[in-house]
C-alpha positions in Angstrom: 57.2 5.2 55.9 57.9 7.0 59.3 60.9 8.2 61.2 62.5 11.5 61.9 65.1 12.8 64.3 65.5 16.4 65.5 68.2 17.0 63.1 65.9 15.9 60.3 63.5 18.8 61.0 65.7 21.5 59.5 66.9 19.0 56.9 63.4 18.5 55.7 62.6 22.2 55.8 65.7 22.8 53.6 64.8 19.9 51.4 61.2 20.9 51.0 62.0 24.4 50.1 63.2 26.2 53.2 66.2 27.4 51.2 64.9 28.2 47.8 68.3 29.2 46.5 69.5 25.6 46.6 68.1 22.9 44.4 67.6 20.0 46.8 64.3 18.7 45.5 64.4 15.7 43.3 62.4 13.0 41.9 63.6 9.8 40.3 61.7 9.2 37.2 61.0 10.3 33.7 58.2 9.0 31.5 59.1 7.1 28.4 56.7 8.0 25.6 56.1 6.7 22.1 58.1 9.6 20.8 61.2 8.8 22.8 62.5 9.9 26.2 61.0 13.0 27.8 63.7 15.4 28.6 66.9 14.1 27.1 69.9 15.6 28.8 72.6 17.9 27.6 74.5 16.9 24.5 77.7 14.9 24.5 79.7 18.0 23.8 78.7 19.3 27.2 80.2 16.2 28.9 83.9 16.7 28.4 86.0 14.9 31.0 86.6 16.8 34.3 89.9 18.7 34.4 91.7 20.5 37.1 94.2 20.0 39.9 93.8 16.7 41.7 95.4 14.6 44.4 96.3 11.0 43.5 93.9 8.5 45.1 94.0 4.8 45.1 91.1 3.2 43.3 89.9 1.1 46.1 91.1 3.0 49.2 90.0 6.7 49.0 92.4 9.2 50.6 91.4 12.4 52.4 92.0 15.8 50.8 92.6 17.9 53.9 93.2 21.2 52.1 91.0 24.0 53.6 89.6 21.7 56.2 87.5 23.4 58.9 85.5 22.5 62.0 81.8 23.0 61.6 79.7 24.1 64.6 80.8 24.3 68.2 84.5 24.0 68.8 83.9 22.7 72.3 82.2 19.6 71.1 84.0 16.4 71.9 83.6 15.0 68.3 83.0 18.1 66.1 82.1 17.7 62.4 85.1 18.5 60.1 84.2 19.8 56.7 86.5 18.8 53.9 85.5 21.2 51.1 87.8 19.7 48.5 87.0 16.1 49.3 84.7 14.4 46.9 85.2 10.7 47.4 85.6 10.2 51.2 82.2 8.4 50.8 81.1 6.8 47.6 78.1 8.3 45.9 77.6 5.8 43.1 77.9 2.1 42.1 76.8 0.3 39.0 75.8 -3.1 37.8 76.2 -3.2 34.0 74.6 -6.3 32.6 74.1 -7.3 29.1 70.4 -6.1 29.1 70.2 -3.5 31.8 72.2 -1.0 33.8 71.3 -0.8 37.5 72.6 2.2 39.4 72.6 2.8 43.2 73.6 6.3 44.3 73.9 8.1 47.6 72.9 11.6 48.4 73.4 13.5 51.7 71.1 16.3 52.8 72.1 16.9 56.4 70.5 19.6 58.4 72.1 21.2 61.4 71.0 19.7 64.7 69.0 21.8 67.1 71.4 22.0 70.1 69.7 24.6 72.4 69.9 24.7 76.2 66.7 22.7 76.6 68.1 19.9 74.5 71.4 19.9 76.3 69.6 19.6 79.7 67.4 16.8 78.4 70.3 14.9 77.0 72.2 15.2 80.3 69.2 14.0 82.3 68.5 11.1 80.0 72.2 10.2 79.7 72.2 10.6 75.9 75.7 11.1 74.4 76.2 13.0 71.3 78.0 10.1 69.7 80.5 10.3 66.9 79.5 11.0 63.3 82.3 8.6 62.3 80.2 5.7 63.6 77.5 6.5 61.0 79.1 8.0 57.8 75.7 7.7 56.0 73.8 9.6 58.7 71.2 11.7 57.0 71.8 10.2 53.7 69.6 8.4 51.1 70.0 5.5 48.7 68.4 5.9 45.3 67.8 3.3 42.7 67.7 3.8 38.9 67.7 1.6 35.9 68.6 2.0 32.2 68.7 -0.3 29.2 72.3 -1.1 28.4 71.9 -0.3 24.7 71.0 3.3 25.8 74.1 3.7 28.0 74.5 7.3 27.0 71.3 8.1 29.0 73.0 6.6 32.0 76.1 8.7 31.4 73.9 11.8 31.0 72.1 11.0 34.3 75.4 10.6 36.2 76.7 13.8 34.8 73.5 15.8 35.4 73.7 14.9 39.1 77.5 15.2 39.3 77.6 11.8 40.9 81.1 11.2 39.5 82.3 14.3 41.3 80.8 13.6 44.7 77.2 14.5 44.0 75.2 17.6 43.1 75.1 18.7 46.7 78.9 19.0 47.0 79.1 21.0 43.8 76.3 23.4 44.9 77.9 24.1 48.2 81.4 24.3 46.9 81.3 24.8 43.1 84.9 26.0 42.9 86.3 22.8 44.4 88.9 21.1 42.1 87.7 18.1 40.2 89.5 14.8 40.4 90.7 13.0 37.3 91.4 9.9 39.3 87.9 9.4 40.6 86.8 5.8 40.8 83.3 4.2 40.6 82.6 0.7 41.8 81.0 -1.5 39.2 80.1 -5.1 38.6 78.7 -7.1 35.7 80.2 -7.8 32.3 79.7 -4.2 31.2 82.1 -3.0 33.8 84.9 -4.3 31.5 83.1 -3.5 28.2 82.4 0.1 28.9 85.3 1.1 31.1 86.9 3.2 28.3 83.6 4.9 27.6 83.2 6.0 31.2 86.8 7.2 31.3 86.3 9.2 28.0 82.9 10.7 28.9 83.1 11.3 32.6 86.8 11.1 33.4 86.4 8.2 35.9 87.7 4.7 36.2 85.6 1.7 36.9 86.8 -0.5 39.7 85.5 -4.0 38.9 84.0 -6.0 41.8 83.2 -9.7 41.7 79.7 -10.2 40.5 78.7 -13.1 42.7 80.0 -11.4 45.8 78.0 -8.3 45.0 74.8 -10.3 44.5 75.1 -12.0 47.8 76.1 -8.8 49.7 73.2 -6.9 48.2 70.7 -9.7 49.0 72.0 -10.1 52.6 71.7 -6.3 53.2 68.2 -6.1 51.9 66.9 -9.2 53.8 68.4 -7.9 57.0 67.7 -4.2 56.7 64.3 -3.9 54.9 61.5 -5.1 57.1 59.2 -6.4 54.2 61.7 -6.9 51.5 60.7 -10.5 50.6 57.2 -11.6 49.4 55.5 -14.6 47.9 53.3 -14.3 44.8 50.6 -16.9 44.0 47.7 -16.4 41.6 48.3 -12.7 41.5 48.3 -12.2 45.3 51.4 -10.8 47.1 52.1 -11.6 50.7 55.0 -10.0 52.4 57.2 -12.2 54.6 58.9 -11.1 57.8 62.3 -12.6 57.9 63.7 -13.7 61.3 67.3 -12.5 61.4 68.3 -15.5 63.4 67.0 -17.8 60.7 68.1 -16.0 57.6 70.8 -18.4 56.7 71.2 -20.6 54.8 69.1 -19.9 51.7 69.2 -20.3 48.0 69.5 -17.3 45.8 68.5 -17.6 42.1 69.5 -14.5 40.2 68.0 -14.2 36.7 69.7 -11.5 34.8 71.3 -11.8 31.4 72.2 -15.2 32.6 71.2 -17.3 35.6 73.2 -18.1 38.8 72.1 -20.3 41.6 74.0 -19.5 44.8 73.9 -21.2 48.2 74.3 -18.5 50.9 75.5 -19.5 54.4 76.2 -16.1 55.9 77.9 -12.8 55.3 80.7 -13.5 52.8 80.0 -17.2 52.9 78.5 -18.6 49.7 79.1 -20.9 46.8 77.7 -21.1 43.3 76.0 -24.5 43.0 74.5 -24.2 39.5 73.6 -21.8 36.7 73.5 -21.1 33.0 74.3 -18.4 30.6 70.9 -18.7 29.0 68.7 -16.1 30.7 67.3 -12.6 30.2 69.8 -11.7 27.5 68.8 -14.7 25.4 65.1 -14.0 25.9 65.5 -10.3 25.0 67.5 -11.2 21.9 65.0 -13.8 20.7 62.1 -11.4 21.5 63.6 -8.6 19.4 64.0 -11.0 16.5 60.5 -12.5 16.7 58.6 -9.3 17.5 58.7 -5.6 16.9 59.2 -4.8 20.6 61.5 -1.9 21.3 61.9 -2.5 25.0 62.2 -5.3 27.5 59.0 -4.2 29.3 57.0 -4.2 26.1 58.1 -7.8 25.4 57.0 -8.9 28.9 53.7 -7.2 28.4 53.2 -9.2 25.1 54.2 -12.4 26.9 51.2 -12.1 29.2 48.8 -12.0 26.3 50.7 -14.8 24.5 49.8 -18.5 24.7 52.9 -20.2 26.2 51.2 -23.6 25.7 51.5 -23.1 22.0 54.7 -21.1 21.5 56.0 -20.7 25.1 56.4 -16.9 24.9 57.6 -16.9 28.5 60.5 -19.3 27.6 59.5 -21.4 30.6 62.1 -24.0 29.7 64.7 -21.5 30.4 63.8 -19.6 33.5 60.8 -20.6 35.4 58.5 -23.1 33.7 58.3 -26.8 34.5 62.0 -27.4 34.0 64.2 -24.5 35.3 62.4 -24.1 38.6 62.9 -27.9 39.0 66.6 -27.3 38.6 66.3 -24.6 41.4 64.3 -26.9 43.7 66.6 -29.8 43.3 69.5 -27.6 44.5 67.4 -26.6 47.5 66.5 -30.2 48.2 70.2 -31.2 47.8 71.2 -28.8 50.6 68.1 -29.1 52.7 66.9 -25.5 52.1 63.3 -24.4 52.3 63.7 -20.7 51.3 64.5 -19.9 47.6 64.8 -16.2 46.7 64.5 -15.2 43.1 66.0 -12.0 42.1 67.4 -10.2 39.0 66.0 -7.6 36.7 64.5 -10.2 34.4 61.6 -10.7 36.9 61.0 -7.0 37.2 57.8 -7.3 39.1 56.0 -9.1 36.3 53.0 -10.9 37.8 52.8 -13.8 35.4 56.5 -14.4 35.6 56.3 -14.7 39.4 53.2 -16.8 39.3 54.9 -19.2 36.9 58.0 -19.6 39.1 55.9 -19.9 42.3 53.7 -22.6 40.8 56.7 -24.6 39.5 58.5 -24.5 42.9 55.4 -25.5 44.7 54.7 -28.3 42.2 58.1 -29.8 42.3 58.5 -29.6 46.0 55.0 -30.9 46.7 54.4 -27.7 48.7 57.5 -28.1 50.9 59.5 -25.2 49.5 58.3 -21.7 48.7 59.5 -19.2 46.0 60.1 -15.7 47.4 60.9 -12.5 45.5 62.6 -9.3 46.5 61.2 -5.8 46.1 64.6 -4.5 45.0 65.1 -7.6 42.9 67.2 -6.0 40.1 69.5 -4.0 42.3 71.3 -6.7 44.2 74.6 -6.4 42.3 74.6 -2.6 42.2 73.9 -2.5 46.0 76.6 -5.0 46.7 79.0 -3.0 44.6 78.1 0.1 46.6 78.8 -1.9 49.8 82.3 -2.9 48.5 83.5 0.6 49.3 85.3 1.0 52.5 83.6 3.1 55.2 80.2 3.0 53.5 78.6 2.4 56.9 75.7 0.2 55.7 76.9 -2.9 57.7 76.1 -1.1 60.9 72.5 -0.3 59.9 69.6 -2.3 61.1 66.0 -2.6 60.0 64.8 0.2 62.2 67.4 2.6 60.8 65.8 2.7 57.3 62.8 4.7 56.2 61.5 4.3 52.7 59.7 7.2 51.2 57.9 7.6 47.8 58.2 11.0 46.3 56.2 11.9 43.3 58.0 10.1 40.4 59.3 7.2 42.4 60.3 4.6 39.9 58.7 1.2 39.3 60.8 -1.9 39.0 58.6 -3.1 36.1 57.1 0.1 34.8 58.2 2.4 32.0 59.9 4.9 34.2 63.6 5.7 34.8 66.1 8.4 34.6 66.8 12.1 35.4 65.2 14.0 38.3 63.0 17.1 38.2 65.0 20.2 38.4 63.0 22.0 41.1 59.6 22.2 42.7 58.3 24.4 40.0 59.0 21.7 37.4 57.3 19.1 39.7 54.2 21.3 39.9 54.2 21.8 36.2 54.3 18.1 35.7 51.4 17.5 38.1 49.3 20.2 36.3 49.5 18.1 33.2 47.7 15.1 34.7 44.4 14.5 33.1 41.7 12.5 34.8 39.3 10.5 32.6 36.9 8.3 34.6 39.0 5.6 36.2 42.0 6.2 34.0 44.7 8.7 34.8 47.0 9.7 32.0 49.9 12.1 31.8 50.6 13.8 28.4 54.3 14.3 27.9 55.4 17.9 28.4 58.3 19.5 26.6 61.5 19.7 28.6 62.4 23.3 29.5 65.8 24.5 28.3 68.6 23.9 30.7 67.1 21.1 32.7 67.8 17.4 32.7 64.2 16.6 31.9 60.8 16.3 33.6 59.9 13.3 35.7 56.5 12.3 36.9 54.3 9.8 38.6 53.0 7.5 35.9 49.9 5.7 37.0 49.2 2.5 35.0 45.9 2.9 33.2 43.2 0.5 34.3 40.5 -0.3 31.8 37.7 -2.7 32.7 39.1 -6.1 33.8 42.3 -5.8 31.8 45.5 -6.0 33.8 48.6 -4.4 32.4 51.7 -6.5 32.8 53.4 -3.8 34.9 50.3 -2.9 37.0 51.4 -5.4 39.7 55.0 -4.2 39.6 56.3 -2.8 42.9 57.5 0.7 43.3 61.0 1.4 44.5 61.2 4.3 46.9 64.2 6.2 48.3 65.8 4.7 51.3 66.5 7.3 54.0 69.2 6.1 56.4 68.5 7.4 59.9 70.8 5.6 62.4 69.3 7.7 65.3 66.1 5.7 65.1 65.6 2.9 67.6 63.2 0.2 68.6 61.0 1.3 71.6 62.6 -0.7 74.5 59.3 -1.2 76.3 57.7 -3.4 73.7 57.0 -6.8 75.2 58.0 -8.6 72.0 59.3 -6.5 69.1 59.4 -9.5 66.8 55.6 -10.0 66.9 54.7 -6.4 67.3 52.3 -5.1 64.5 51.4 -1.4 64.8 48.5 -1.4 62.5 45.1 -2.4 63.8 43.2 -2.1 60.5 43.8 -4.8 57.9 44.1 -3.0 54.6 44.6 -6.3 52.8 40.8 -6.5 53.0 39.7 -4.8 49.8 36.5 -3.4 51.5 38.6 -1.8 54.2 41.1 -0.4 51.7 38.3 1.1 49.6 36.6 2.6 52.6 39.7 4.4 53.9 40.7 5.5 50.5 37.2 7.1 50.2 37.7 8.8 53.6 41.1 10.2 52.6 39.7 11.4 49.2 36.7 13.1 50.8 39.0 14.8 53.4 41.3 16.1 50.7 39.6 19.3 49.7 39.4 20.5 53.3 43.0 19.6 53.8 44.1 21.6 50.7 42.1 24.6 51.9 43.9 24.5 55.3 47.3 24.0 53.6 46.8 26.9 51.3 45.5 29.2 54.1 48.6 28.3 56.2 50.7 29.8 53.4 48.7 33.0 53.3 46.4 32.0 50.4 48.8 33.3 47.8 48.6 32.2 44.2 51.8 30.2 44.6 50.2 28.4 47.6 47.1 27.7 45.6 49.1 26.2 42.8 51.1 24.1 45.2 47.9 23.0 46.9 46.4 21.9 43.6 49.6 20.0 42.7 49.6 18.3 46.1 45.9 17.2 45.6 46.8 15.7 42.2 49.9 14.0 43.5 48.2 12.4 46.5 45.3 11.3 44.4 47.7 9.7 42.0 49.3 7.8 45.0 45.8 6.6 46.0 45.0 5.5 42.5 48.3 3.6 42.2 47.6 1.9 45.6 44.0 1.0 44.6 45.3 -0.7 41.5 48.2 -2.4 43.4 47.9 -2.2 47.2 51.3 -3.8 47.6 53.0 -1.3 45.3 54.8 0.5 48.2 55.4 -2.6 50.3 53.2 -3.9 53.1 50.4 -1.3 53.4 48.9 -0.2 56.8 46.7 2.7 57.7 49.7 4.3 59.5 51.7 4.2 56.3 48.9 5.7 54.3 48.4 8.6 56.6 52.1 9.3 56.8 52.3 9.2 53.0 49.8 12.0 52.9 52.0 14.1 55.3 55.1 13.3 53.2 53.3 14.5 50.1 52.3 17.7 51.8 55.9 18.4 52.8 57.0 17.5 49.3 55.0 20.5 48.0 56.4 22.7 50.8 53.4 22.7 53.1 55.4 22.3 56.3 52.5 22.8 58.8 49.1 23.0 57.2 47.3 23.6 60.5 49.7 26.1 62.0 47.3 29.0 62.4 44.5 26.7 63.7 46.7 25.2 66.3 47.9 28.7 67.5 44.3 29.9 67.8 43.1 26.8 69.7 46.1 27.0 72.0 45.3 30.5 72.9 41.6 29.7 73.6 42.5 26.8 75.8 45.2 28.6 77.8 42.6 31.3 78.6 40.5 28.8 80.6 43.2 26.6 82.0 43.5 28.5 85.3 39.8 28.0 86.0 40.0 24.3 85.2 43.0 23.8 87.5 41.2 25.7 90.3 38.1 23.4 89.9 40.3 20.3 90.0 42.1 21.4 93.1 38.8 21.8 94.9 37.9 18.1 94.4 38.8 15.0 96.4 41.7 12.9 95.1 39.3 10.2 93.8 36.9 12.6 92.1 39.8 14.5 90.6 41.3 11.4 89.0 38.0 10.5 87.4 37.5 14.1 86.2 41.0 14.1 84.7 40.4 11.0 82.7 37.0 12.4 81.6 38.8 15.6 80.6 41.4 13.7 78.4 38.6 11.8 76.7 36.4 14.9 76.2 39.3 17.0 74.9 40.3 14.3 72.5 37.3 15.2 70.4 39.4 17.9 68.7 40.8 16.1 65.7 40.9 17.8 62.3 41.5 14.5 60.7 38.0 13.3 61.5 35.1 14.4 59.2 32.7 14.2 62.2 34.8 16.6 64.2 35.3 19.0 61.3 31.5 19.3 61.2 31.4 20.1 64.9 33.8 23.0 64.5 31.1 24.7 62.4 28.6 24.5 65.3 30.5 26.2 68.1 33.7 27.5 69.6 36.5 25.2 70.9 35.4 25.8 74.5 31.7 25.2 73.8 32.6 21.9 72.1 34.8 20.9 75.0 32.2 21.7 77.6 29.5 19.8 75.6 31.8 16.8 75.3 32.6 16.9 79.1 28.9 17.1 80.0 28.1 14.0 77.9 30.7 11.8 79.6 28.7 8.9 81.0 30.1 5.7 82.5 30.5 3.0 81.8 32.5 3.8 78.7 32.6 1.4 75.8 36.0 0.2 77.1 36.2 1.1 80.8 39.1 0.0 82.9 39.1 3.2 85.0 38.5 1.4 88.3 41.5 -0.8 87.9 43.7 2.2 87.0 42.3 4.1 90.0 43.3 1.3 92.4 46.8 1.3 90.9 47.0 5.1 91.4 45.2 5.6 94.7 45.1 2.1 96.3 42.3 0.8 98.4 41.6 1.5 102.0 44.6 2.6 104.0 47.1 1.0 101.6 48.8 3.5 99.4 50.6 2.1 96.3 54.1 3.0 95.3 53.9 5.8 92.7 55.2 5.2 89.2 58.8 6.3 88.7 58.4 7.7 85.2 55.4 8.1 82.9 55.6 8.5 79.1 52.6 10.5 77.9 52.1 10.2 74.1 50.1 13.4 73.4 47.9 13.9 70.3 46.3 17.2 69.2 47.2 20.8 70.0 44.7 23.1 71.7 42.2 21.7 74.3 43.5 18.1 73.8 46.9 18.7 75.2 46.2 21.9 77.4 42.9 20.9 79.0 43.4 17.2 78.8 46.9 15.8 79.0 48.7 18.6 80.9 46.3 18.4 83.8 46.8 14.6 83.9 50.6 15.1 83.8 50.2 17.6 86.7 48.4 15.0 88.7 51.2 12.4 88.1 53.8 15.0 89.1 51.8 15.6 92.3 52.2 11.9 93.1 56.0 12.2 92.6 56.1 10.6 89.1 58.5 12.0 86.5 56.6 12.9 83.4 57.9 12.8 79.8 55.6 14.4 77.2 56.1 12.6 73.9 55.1 14.5 70.7 55.6 14.4 67.0 58.9 15.4 65.5 57.2 16.9 62.5 53.7 18.4 62.1 50.8 16.1 61.0 47.2 17.5 60.8 46.6 19.5 64.1 48.9 17.3 66.2 51.1 19.1 68.6 54.9 18.8 68.0 57.8 18.5 70.3 59.1 21.9 69.2 55.7 23.5 70.1 55.3 21.9 73.5 57.9 23.8 75.5 56.2 27.1 74.8 52.8 25.6 75.7 54.2 24.3 79.0 55.8 27.6 79.7 52.5 29.4 79.2 50.7 26.8 81.3 53.2 27.1 84.1 52.2 30.7 84.6 49.0 29.3 86.0 50.4 26.5 88.2 53.3 26.2 90.6 53.4 22.4 90.2 53.9 22.7 86.4 56.4 25.6 86.8 58.7 23.7 89.3 58.6 20.5 87.3 59.2 22.4 84.0 62.2 24.1 85.5 63.6 20.7 86.8 63.1 19.2 83.4 64.9 22.0 81.6 61.8 23.4 79.8 62.1 26.8 81.5 65.7 27.5 80.8 65.4 31.2 81.2 64.1 32.1 84.6 60.6 33.5 84.5 60.3 37.2 85.3 57.6 36.6 87.8 56.5 33.4 89.5 53.4 32.5 91.5 55.1 32.6 94.9 58.2 34.6 94.1 60.6 31.7 94.9 63.5 30.5 92.7 61.9 27.1 92.2 62.3 23.8 93.9 65.3 21.8 92.7 64.0 18.7 94.4 60.8 18.7 92.2 60.3 15.7 89.9 60.9 16.8 86.3 58.5 17.4 83.4 60.3 16.8 80.1 59.5 16.8 76.4 60.9 14.4 73.8 60.2 13.9 70.2 58.8 10.6 69.0 60.7 10.4 65.7 57.5 10.5 63.6 55.9 12.8 61.1 52.4 11.3 60.9 49.3 11.0 63.1 50.0 7.4 64.0 53.2 5.8 65.5 55.2 2.7 64.7 57.1 1.9 67.8 59.7 -0.1 65.9 61.1 3.3 64.8 61.3 6.0 67.5 63.8 8.7 68.3 66.9 7.9 70.3 65.8 10.4 73.0 62.4 8.6 73.4 64.2 5.3 73.6 66.5 6.7 76.3 63.5 8.2 78.2 61.8 4.8 78.1 64.5 2.9 79.9 63.4 4.1 83.3 59.7 4.4 82.6 57.1 2.1 84.2 53.9 3.7 82.8 53.0 4.4 79.1 49.9 6.5 78.3 48.9 6.5 74.7 46.3 9.1 73.8 44.3 9.7 70.7 42.9 7.6 67.8 46.1 7.5 65.8 48.4 6.3 68.5 46.1 4.1 70.6 43.4 2.8 68.1 44.6 3.0 64.5 47.9 1.8 65.8 49.0 0.1 69.1 45.5 -0.9 70.3 46.8 -4.5 70.5 50.4 -3.6 71.5 51.8 -5.2 74.6 54.3 -3.5 76.8 56.8 -4.5 79.5 55.2 -1.9 81.9 51.8 -0.6 82.8 49.9 0.9 79.8 46.9 3.1 79.6 45.2 3.8 76.2 42.8 6.7 76.1 40.8 7.8 73.1 37.4 9.1 71.8 36.4 7.2 68.7 35.5 9.7 65.9 34.9 7.2 63.2 31.8 5.0 63.1 33.4 2.2 61.1 36.4 2.0 63.4 34.2 2.0 66.5 32.1 -0.9 65.1 35.1 -3.0 64.0 37.4 -2.4 67.0 35.1 -2.0 70.0 31.7 -3.0 68.6 30.5 0.5 69.5 29.5 3.7 67.9 30.9 7.1 67.0 32.0 9.2 70.1 32.3 6.1 72.3 35.3 6.3 74.7 38.1 3.9 75.3 39.9 3.7 78.7 42.0 0.6 78.4 44.4 -0.1 81.3 46.9 -3.0 80.9 49.0 -3.5 84.1 52.2 -5.5 83.7 51.6 -9.0 85.0 
């Protein structure tokens, strides 16, 4: 759930409401109620085919409309972005898989922000050797993939949805930015499935577009290959109601057997990209089941029929039609094909499965039974969208082939659709509609319900976050269904190059698959929520609008927690880092960009006021005493963490400086984890032997205020004094009171007024672009000084997953031989067990009693100084 580049900052601000004149907020769901669909879209008479001047385009090879083309941004750039205001199909926005039972739709949206290309960034890129790169290498840069489903017998709803988002005309964004652009009567949409032929005339009549039919099997395989290669935990097993996500080794992906259960069933042996053969199948599948179900029951939807099937006795009547798709016979057909080709991995996909727990258990049991445990049935989170995704990839220049697993970030906005739930359809019109929806949530004990609101005139309907009701021990059939999020495509993210073994790296230290751990951390987050809302509302001036958004955020995040308590795997493999970033994403969704902004500013000012005295005290010490005092200072200053309840209580008992001094005075060695002596020997040597200084150190900083100013900056200063280049690594986006990469240059500039070492290094690192009016010694600076630099980490949460970091951090790491991780989030909650190719120092004060007990067998306020030299 993490990963941002610098260009994403303005993108997110715009998306989350920075430009309130543009409707960029969207959700991806609408609740289906007993009375029908909430928020039906505009009537058919409003959907006349698009008209206007057009340029002829080939159906499969889009041509460029160069009229009124203009260069965007700096004309001196080597590869400037060229805007094509009249071009709507240079990159596809939509693909469909129209089956006999369901329509699956994958669409693309682009919300690019302008990159921040100031002098400091330019200097940093030159020093780190980062090239700007060409946009043409990544045509999907900044874009997102969305997944929606409709029942085929309600195809008009699908057409309404496409029209409401203008996907057939290049997307809503294109029409907002350039509403006068001519429409294109020859627009083409890629489609697969039998309905691509059946409904071709309807699409032409209603939307004025042609359907370009793609081979169904080729689309299935392309979609499956992409998901298995690009989504880290796409595949999972399901036995006796328990999901376990499987990490697929890309070198061992092929061959595998793909069993797609849609309206019919296909069994495909896949040997590689574009290499496959259909080895078996039948036309008896989901369509037959749905048809028989409608005749035998009063069910009005496919999901309702599956829910009934769980309560039915398939031993008596076989309500699950096990003979057809997954009982004792059909899975045996699947296993025999796997045995025939020597395959151990069998992936089951198709919208017939739709996250239904009993269905997956039945299939898993059958495969295990017939193989005597040698083969394993696996399922896909995006199971029903294989064909639609493959059709999307059939467009030329879609760019998805170049993406790797670290390029994709999945996020779950309020209203994210289930694969197996009763949700689909149009987006919320704007933030106000989203808030209105959240205000209609009603909490009743352990059950959360959402009464259906009326759709305001002129909108495409309200969406919402439907939380499955949980009553006693009854499990709803869709309670175990997995949610489908929005895939953000961020090709600027990279794997941290200093990880010893990226394949075995696991960032999360806490195992949330343990129900006790899950319940504990959910309680912690719930108890912290009121204080967080207060801070968020205060950051926006305490206005009525801010209070309303704050209440909506609290309801939305509580709904996320309720959903995850019911099904911990609903959003994929769950770790504490994911949970904490989900909270920050939810804050941004309701336009709280920086909830602790004013608190950080106040603490920065208080800490800067005493920095000069601290530096003077440090300079009066011997080298050995100074190094110990510096590490003590980092640990003491790390007490300031607004994400910790214990620390929040401390804030009410004294000022920031009083708390810092108290923490310093209580520093007593040995610490709970104490490798200081080993680190000291590496830094200072022993006897007359002086060690070679580190070439470059990466300092992952944590909180604003005393933590960074009185803790990490003095340590950075000492490293600079030893001749080591220093790179301060900070968040790309705000999270709690963590300092950000955008805030650090100003902090360094203010700190440099008190220290010539910091000033010279900051100038060398491009942090002081404009010469300071006055300097400590009146000189112009020392060009030979080792540099002090600042890079963003690519994250927007209090933890860090080093499998997805910014390209500038990855570039800075290539010459680094020391990594210092500071703070609970980055060195304890995550990365405590991480191994690196270089020396690593992990520093933190533990502000959570349970974490201290489990991780270091200690207590609250114990300290960790863990030094791991490279062997």
